[in-house]
N, C-alpha and C positions, 0 to 999 in steps of 0.2 A: 443627343445627350441623355434623354430620358431612357432610351433603350440600354445605354451603357450603365446607368444607375440601377435599372431593374436587373441587369445581368449580375452586377456586383452584389446586390442584395439577395439574389437567388442563390449565389454561391456561398454566402455567409454561413449557412448551417453545415456546409461541408468542411469548413475550417474549424468549427467549434467541436473539438474532439475530447478535450480534457474534462474531467469531473473533479470536484473538490474531495480531498482526502483529509480526514481528521485522525490524528494519532494520539492516543492517550497512553502514556508510558508509566510503568512502575519498575524502576531499575535496581532498587535495593542496594544502592551504593556502588554499583558496578560502572566501569567506564565503557558504556555502550552508546553507540550512535546509530542512527538509522536513516535510510532514504526510501521514501515511499514513491511508487510509480503507478501510473495508469497505463498498463501495458496494452490493453485493448478495451473496447466498450463493455466487455463482460468479464475481463480478467484484471485483477489487481495483484501487485507484488510489493514486497518490502525487502530491502537488503539490510541486514543487521551486522554492524561492525563492532568487534570486541577489541578495544584498545588497551585493556587492562592486562594483568599478569595472571588472572584467574579464569579458568574455563567457566562458561555460563550455559545454563539451560533456559531457553526462552519459549514462552507460549504466546502464539500470535493468533488472535481471533479477528477474522474479517467479517464485518457485518454490513449487509446491503439493504437493510430495512425489512421488507416483507418476507424475504427468503430466510431459510435457516442459516445461522452463522457457520462459517467454516473455520475450524480450529487446526492449527499446525504447530507441532512441537519440534524445535530445532535445538541442536547443541552447537554452540559457537566456541571454538577453541580460542585460547588467548592469542591475540595478534592476528586473528583470521576474521573472515566474514562468511555469512551464509545468506541464502535467499529463500523466501517463502512466497508461494503463489497460490491464489485461489481463483477458480473459475465459477461463474454464476450462470444461471439459466436466463436471466433477464439482463437488459442493458443497465449498467450501473449509473445511477443519478448522483448519489453521494456515498462515499465509502467511509466507514468508521472502523479503525483498527485499534485493538487493545494489545499492547506489547507489555508482557510481564516477564522479567528476567531475574533469575536467582543464581547464586554461585553453585557450582557443581561440587 
């Protein structure tokens, strides 16, 4: 029984893959929704959905702490969605994403 418990505890770090993602948004009255994903241990992504009738220009800033922030600019047409992805040199411990959207 002790060997089984040790085996389960040893495999625990293999299952802990996800990292927390904080998203701060400034949508300026647009009908925008988002889904943030932890794609890999060093890659983060966000899907921006535009449910409104106006095209939007969005600026996405991925911040992983000590590394330089990665900025992505995307245009999301009305009724469509776009993805933004950022790859970092280090393993992500906590991801902070700033999403700012304005009407086009």
